[in-house]
C-alpha positions as CSV (number, residue, x, y, z in Angstrom):
1,D,39.3,-50.5,-28.2
2,H,36.4,-50.9,-26.1
3,D,36.3,-47.3,-25.1
4,I,34.8,-44.1,-25.8
5,D,37.6,-42.5,-27.8
6,S,37.8,-39.5,-25.2
7,D,41.6,-39.1,-26.4
8,L,40.6,-38.5,-30.2
9,A,37.8,-36.2,-29.3
10,W,40.4,-34.1,-27.0
11,D,42.5,-33.7,-30.1
12,V,39.4,-31.8,-31.4
13,T,38.1,-29.9,-28.3
14,T,38.1,-30.3,-24.6
15,G,34.9,-28.5,-24.1
16,G,34.3,-24.9,-22.9
17,T,32.5,-22.9,-25.1
18,T,30.7,-22.8,-28.2
19,A,32.2,-21.4,-31.7
20,S,30.4,-18.2,-30.8
21,G,31.4,-17.8,-27.2
22,E,28.5,-19.4,-25.3
23,R,29.9,-21.3,-22.1
24,I,28.3,-24.8,-22.3
25,V,26.4,-26.0,-19.5
26,V,25.5,-29.7,-18.5
27,A,22.7,-30.2,-15.5
28,V,23.5,-33.0,-13.1
29,L,19.9,-33.9,-11.2
30,E,20.7,-35.8,-8.2
31,G,19.0,-36.8,-4.9
32,G,21.6,-35.3,-2.4
33,G,23.2,-33.3,-4.8
34,S,27.2,-33.2,-5.7
35,N,30.2,-31.8,-3.9
36,Y,30.9,-29.0,-6.4
37,N,33.8,-27.9,-3.9
38,H,35.7,-31.0,-4.7
39,V,39.3,-29.7,-5.8
40,D,38.7,-31.3,-9.4
41,L,34.9,-30.0,-9.8
42,I,35.1,-26.4,-8.4
43,D,36.6,-24.9,-11.7
44,N,33.8,-26.2,-13.6
45,H,30.9,-25.3,-11.3
46,W,28.3,-23.5,-12.9
47,V,27.1,-20.3,-10.8
48,N,24.3,-18.1,-12.0
49,A,26.4,-14.7,-12.6
50,A,23.0,-12.7,-12.7
51,E,21.8,-13.8,-9.1
52,I,23.1,-12.0,-6.1
53,P,23.5,-14.8,-3.6
54,N,21.8,-14.5,-0.2
55,N,20.0,-11.3,-0.7
56,G,16.4,-12.6,-0.8
57,I,15.8,-11.3,-4.2
58,D,15.1,-12.9,-7.4
59,D,17.6,-10.7,-9.1
60,D,17.2,-12.2,-12.7
61,A,13.5,-12.7,-12.5
62,N,13.5,-16.3,-13.4
63,G,11.3,-17.5,-10.7
64,F,13.8,-18.7,-8.5
65,V,15.2,-16.6,-5.3
66,D,19.0,-16.8,-4.7
67,D,19.6,-19.5,-7.0
68,Y,23.5,-18.7,-7.3
69,N,24.9,-22.2,-6.7
70,G,22.1,-24.1,-8.7
71,W,18.8,-25.3,-6.9
72,N,17.6,-27.6,-4.4
73,V,14.0,-28.6,-5.2
74,G,13.3,-29.7,-1.5
75,S,14.4,-26.6,0.1
76,D,13.7,-24.2,-2.5
77,D,17.1,-22.4,-2.3
78,D,20.7,-23.1,-3.8
79,N,21.9,-25.1,-0.7
80,V,22.9,-27.9,-2.9
81,G,24.1,-31.4,-0.9
82,A,27.4,-32.8,-1.3
83,G,26.3,-36.5,-2.2
84,G,28.9,-39.0,-3.2
85,H,27.2,-40.5,-6.1
86,G,26.6,-37.2,-7.6
87,T,30.1,-36.1,-7.0
88,S,31.2,-39.1,-8.9
89,V,28.7,-38.4,-11.8
90,S,29.7,-34.8,-12.2
91,G,33.6,-35.9,-12.0
92,M,32.7,-38.2,-14.8
93,I,31.0,-35.4,-17.2
94,G,33.2,-32.4,-16.1
95,A,36.2,-33.0,-13.9
96,A,38.9,-30.6,-14.8
97,G,41.2,-32.0,-17.3
98,D,45.2,-31.3,-17.5
99,N,45.4,-29.7,-14.1
100,G,47.4,-32.3,-12.2
101,V,44.8,-33.4,-9.9
102,G,42.4,-36.6,-9.9
103,G,41.2,-37.4,-13.2
104,A,39.6,-35.8,-16.3
105,G,36.1,-35.7,-17.2
106,V,34.8,-36.3,-20.7
107,N,34.9,-32.6,-20.7
108,W,37.8,-30.9,-19.4
109,D,36.0,-27.6,-19.4
110,V,32.3,-27.2,-19.1
111,D,30.2,-25.7,-16.6
112,I,28.2,-28.1,-14.4
113,M,24.7,-27.0,-13.3
114,Q,23.7,-28.7,-9.9
115,V,20.2,-29.6,-9.2
116,D,19.5,-31.2,-5.7
117,M,16.2,-33.2,-6.2
118,G,15.8,-32.6,-2.5
119,F,13.7,-35.4,-0.3
120,G,10.8,-36.0,-2.5
121,G,12.2,-39.1,-4.4
122,L,11.0,-40.3,-7.8
123,S,7.6,-39.1,-7.6
124,E,6.6,-37.9,-11.1
125,A,5.9,-34.2,-9.5
126,N,9.3,-34.2,-7.8
127,V,11.2,-35.3,-10.8
128,V,9.3,-32.7,-13.2
129,A,10.1,-30.2,-10.5
130,S,13.8,-31.1,-10.6
131,Y,13.8,-31.0,-14.5
132,N,12.0,-27.6,-14.6
133,Y,14.9,-25.6,-13.4
134,P,17.3,-26.1,-16.2
135,Y,14.3,-26.0,-18.7
136,E,13.5,-22.4,-17.4
137,M,17.4,-21.4,-17.5
138,R,17.8,-22.6,-21.1
139,A,14.3,-20.8,-22.1
140,L,15.3,-17.9,-20.3
141,F,18.6,-17.7,-22.4
142,N,16.8,-18.3,-25.5
143,E,14.3,-15.7,-24.7
144,S,17.0,-13.2,-23.8
145,N,19.5,-13.7,-26.6
146,G,21.9,-15.2,-24.1
147,E,21.7,-12.1,-21.8
148,R,20.2,-14.4,-18.8
149,G,19.9,-17.8,-17.9
150,A,22.1,-20.6,-19.0
151,F,23.1,-22.2,-22.4
152,V,22.2,-25.9,-20.9
153,V,22.4,-28.3,-23.5
154,A,22.0,-31.7,-21.7
155,T,20.8,-32.9,-18.7
156,N,22.0,-36.3,-16.9
157,A,19.9,-38.6,-14.7
158,S,22.1,-41.4,-13.2
159,W,18.9,-43.0,-11.6
160,G,15.6,-44.3,-12.1
161,I,12.7,-46.8,-11.5
162,D,13.6,-50.3,-12.6
163,G,10.3,-51.8,-14.1
164,G,8.7,-48.3,-13.8
165,N,5.7,-47.8,-16.2
166,S,6.3,-45.1,-18.8
167,S,2.8,-45.3,-20.2
168,Q,1.7,-44.1,-16.5
169,A,4.0,-41.3,-16.4
170,T,2.8,-39.1,-18.9
171,V,3.6,-35.8,-17.2
172,W,7.4,-37.0,-16.6
173,C,7.8,-38.6,-20.1
174,G,6.3,-35.7,-21.7
175,F,8.4,-33.0,-20.4
176,Y,11.7,-34.6,-22.4
177,D,9.8,-33.1,-25.4
178,D,9.5,-29.7,-23.9
179,L,13.0,-29.9,-22.7
180,G,14.0,-30.7,-26.4
181,E,12.3,-28.1,-27.7
182,V,14.3,-25.4,-26.1
183,G,17.3,-27.2,-27.0
184,I,18.3,-29.8,-24.2
185,L,19.2,-33.4,-24.7
186,N,18.5,-35.5,-21.7
187,C,20.5,-38.9,-20.7
188,G,19.1,-41.6,-18.6
189,A,20.5,-44.7,-16.9
190,T,18.8,-48.2,-17.6
191,A,17.9,-50.4,-15.2
192,N,20.7,-52.2,-13.1
193,N,19.7,-55.6,-14.3
194,N,19.9,-57.9,-17.6
195,V,16.5,-56.9,-19.1
196,N,15.2,-55.6,-22.3
197,I,13.7,-52.3,-21.4
198,D,11.3,-52.6,-24.5
199,V,9.9,-55.6,-22.7
200,V,9.9,-54.5,-19.1
201,D,10.1,-50.9,-19.1
202,D,11.9,-48.6,-17.3
203,L,12.0,-44.7,-16.0
204,P,13.2,-42.6,-17.4
205,T,14.9,-44.7,-20.3
206,G,11.3,-46.4,-21.3
207,C,10.1,-42.6,-22.1
208,S,9.6,-42.6,-25.9
209,S,10.7,-38.9,-26.3
210,P,13.3,-38.6,-29.0
211,Y,15.3,-36.3,-26.5
212,M,15.7,-39.0,-24.0
213,L,19.0,-41.2,-24.6
214,S,18.7,-44.3,-22.8
215,I,22.4,-44.9,-21.6
216,T,23.6,-48.6,-20.7
217,A,27.0,-49.8,-18.9
218,T,29.8,-52.0,-20.1
219,D,33.2,-53.3,-19.1
220,D,36.5,-52.7,-20.7
221,N,35.6,-55.9,-23.1
222,D,32.2,-54.2,-24.3
223,V,30.3,-56.5,-22.4
224,R,27.0,-55.5,-20.3
225,T,27.6,-57.0,-16.9
226,F,24.9,-55.7,-14.6
227,S,22.9,-53.3,-16.7
228,A,19.9,-53.4,-19.1
229,Y,19.5,-52.9,-22.8
């Protein structure tokens, strides 16, 4: 029984909305974006309904112009790439379930917000700029009582800097506290080697914020094969 018991969770809920009707949103941050037009993802693709696409106006006054399909940090628009890695990650999180197509994500029904990190790599400035989009959207949701923004509950970072020095990335690590304060939990992938993160450090999973979950990988025997701990 070395699995996450998704089928047992699905007996209770398959995602979608909160008890009070808010659409649940998970932000996927990826260099190169994600192919949200994929047949198993398009039904769960988040769009900013308060924004009129391609009119050159910041309709919802959130500080981002024409951010209808998400946000590309490099190009300052919603032209999100169709990267394969991001597509796989999005599918694991929220491929539509029970639709006779492909597989099923952990959430059958969830809005996936796409953030393309552009070409800035994993510099501290570019990472913070990427996290800033879901932060601003959740803060706006909170301030407007759900009239604007998005009910972002989590972000996903299936990337990082193996051996990265978290003590030197104070702004990056500190931003997880800011995200947590508005209601966002953050998931980060550990290093792709067999090391103790508490000893060798890592970014982002070495960050000490209680709002950063350090996630490792195991096989179907519950054994780590390539990942840190």
